[in-house]
C-alpha positions in Angstrom: -29.9 30.1 48.0 -32.7 31.0 45.3 -35.1 34.1 46.2 -37.8 31.7 47.0 -36.1 30.2 49.8 -34.6 33.3 51.1 -37.8 34.9 51.3 -39.4 32.1 53.2 -36.2 32.1 55.6 -36.7 35.9 56.4 -40.6 35.2 56.9 -39.5 32.3 59.5 -37.1 34.7 61.1 -39.6 37.8 61.3 -42.3 35.3 62.8 -39.6 34.1 65.3 -38.9 37.9 66.3 -42.5 38.7 66.5 -43.1 36.0 69.1 -40.5 38.1 71.3 -41.0 41.6 70.6 -44.1 43.6 70.4 -42.7 45.9 67.6 -41.5 43.2 65.7 -45.0 41.8 66.0 -46.6 45.2 64.6 -44.3 44.9 61.3 -45.1 41.2 61.1 -48.8 41.4 61.0 -49.0 45.0 59.0 -47.3 44.3 55.8 -47.8 48.0 54.7 -46.3 49.1 58.3 -44.1 52.3 57.6 -41.6 53.2 60.2 -42.0 56.1 62.6 -41.0 57.5 65.6 -44.3 57.6 67.5 -44.9 53.6 66.7 -41.9 52.7 67.8 -42.2 54.8 71.3 -45.7 53.1 71.7 -44.4 49.7 70.7 -41.3 50.1 73.2 -43.5 51.3 76.0 -46.1 48.4 75.7 -42.9 46.0 75.3 -41.3 47.4 78.6 -44.6 47.2 80.4 -45.0 43.4 79.4 -41.6 42.7 80.6 -42.2 44.3 83.8 -45.1 42.2 84.1 -43.4 39.0 83.4 -40.7 40.2 86.1 -43.6 40.8 88.5 -45.4 37.2 87.8 -42.1 35.5 88.3 -41.3 37.2 91.6 -38.4 39.3 90.5 -39.9 42.3 91.1 -42.6 43.7 93.5 -46.2 43.7 92.1 -47.8 46.9 91.6 -50.4 48.5 89.2 -49.4 49.5 85.7 -51.3 52.3 83.7 -50.4 53.4 80.3 -51.7 56.9 79.2 -50.9 58.1 75.4 -51.0 61.7 74.4 -50.2 61.4 70.5 -51.5 63.4 68.0 -54.4 62.2 65.3 -53.0 59.9 62.7 -49.8 58.8 65.0 -50.7 55.2 65.1 -52.3 54.9 68.4 -55.4 52.6 67.1 -53.3 50.4 65.1 -50.9 49.8 67.9 -53.2 49.6 70.8 -56.6 48.5 69.6 -56.1 46.5 66.7 -52.6 44.8 67.5 -52.1 44.6 71.4 -54.9 42.6 72.2 -54.0 39.9 69.6 -50.2 40.0 70.8 -51.0 39.8 74.4 -53.5 37.0 74.1 -51.5 34.9 71.8 -48.3 35.4 74.3 -50.1 35.3 77.6 -53.0 32.7 77.0 -54.5 33.0 80.5 -54.1 36.6 80.6 -57.3 38.7 80.6 -57.7 41.5 78.5 -60.1 44.8 79.1 -59.9 47.5 76.5 -61.7 50.9 77.1 -62.0 53.8 74.7 
C-alpha cells in the first residue's frame, strides 16, 4: 500500500471514529490538536453525558436533567471543547436536538 492510499485509509478511519466518540471528533476537527489530560477529561465528561442522554431517550434509563459545570484553569481547552466543537458535534449527531449555549 503506497503512502497516499495509507493516508486516505487513516483519514476514513478517523472520520468514522469521529462520528462515534466526541474526543475523536475533537482530534479530527482540529488538525493541530495536541493531547492533554484536561482535554481528554472534558471530552470524556461530554461523551458520558451524551451516552446517558441516549439511554434516557431510548427508555433504558429514567429521564433526568443533566448539568455539567467545568472548573478548569485558563488555557486548558474549555472554549475549544465546549464553545467551538461541541455544538457542531451535537447538531451533526442529533439532527433534532436543540442547543442553548451561555457564557
